C-alpha positions, 0 to 999 in steps of 0.5 A, spaced: 632 349 161 628 355 162 632 360 157 637 360 152 640 365 147 640 366 140 646 369 137 654 369 138 653 369 145 650 361 145 651 356 140 644 353 142 646 347 146 645 350 153 643 357 156 647 363 156 654 362 159 653 355 160 658 353 154 665 351 156 669 357 157 675 355 152 669 355 146 670 362 147 663 363 143 661 370 147 661 376 144 659 383 148 658 386 141 652 382 139 645 383 142 642 377 145 635 375 143 633 371 150 628 365 148 624 363 155 621 357 156 614 360 159 610 353 159 610 353 167 611 361 168 607 367 170 609 374 172 616 370 175 618 371 168 620 378 169 625 375 175 628 370 170 629 376 164 631 381 169 636 376 172 639 375 165 639 382 164 643 384 170 647 378 170 653 380 166 654 388 165 657 386 158 651 382 155 646 387 152 639 383 152 636 386 147 629 382 146 625 376 148 621 371 145 616 367 149 616 359 148 611 354 149 606 359 151 599 356 153 593 361 152 592 368 150 591 370 157 598 366 159 601 371 154 598 377 156 600 375 163 607 374 161 607 380 157 604 385 163 610 382 167 615 384 162 613 391 161 617 395 166 624 391 164 625 395 158 626 389 154 622 388 148 618 381 147 619 380 140 614 374 139 610 369 143 610 361 140 604 357 143 605 350 145 605 346 139 606 338 139 607 338 132 614 342 132 616 338 139 622 333 138 620 326 141 625 323 146 626 316 149 630 314 155 637 317 155 635 322 149 632 325 143 630 320 138 635 322 132 633 325 126 635 319 121 630 315 125 624 320 123 626 324 117 619 325 114 616 327 121 622 331 122 621 335 116 614 336 117 616 339 124 621 344 121 616 346 116 611 347 121 616 351 126 617 355 120 610 357 119 609 358 127 615 363 128 613 366 121 606 368 124 608 369 131 615 373 131 616 380 129 622 377 124 623 385 122 625 387 129 629 380 129 633 382 123 634 390 126 636 387 132 641 382 128 644 388 124 645 392 130 651 388 132 658 391 131 663 387 128 664 380 132 671 379 134 671 371 134 672 366 128 666 364 124 663 357 127 666 351 124 663 344 125 670 341 124 673 345 130 667 344 134 667 336 133 675 337 135 673 341 141 668 336 143 673 330 142 678 334 146 674 335 152 671 328 152 678 325 151 680 329 158 674 327 162 673 320 160 678 314 162 680 311 155 681 304 159 676 301 163 678 301 171 681 294 172 677 289 176 680 285 182 
């Protein structure tokens, strides 16, 4: 995934607009903080961000966080490319294997199997974000949101919706064999 959003327009499972339409998690009242995976990006980051800015006129992309930035020079290239878009860069997070979630065939290694290292990774991530992101600007951006016309997220409702979608898309019984 090249970019995702933080805020009411995305639930963190995918990119902006990638959720199921029935989830109704989009709210045009909320500003969008776009998090861009910049690991393999240079000046083309401007095209990616401009695409999100122009994709849906109801969406206000109000800030960008650059994620997985390689070096100070890489960050300079990315910031310079974004200068003319009018979307402020609120932070740049360097690549850091200490905060990466390990994966294996068919998915991520569950936290239950790596509780100690997961806690260490979260502590490290908090320190990295605290040092590299303008958190005051993020709070101002969040405070600029109007009232949301959607219900608060409920884990119970999300699980029920997921189960409902899975039940509709997967056969309950294996296909008959001949």
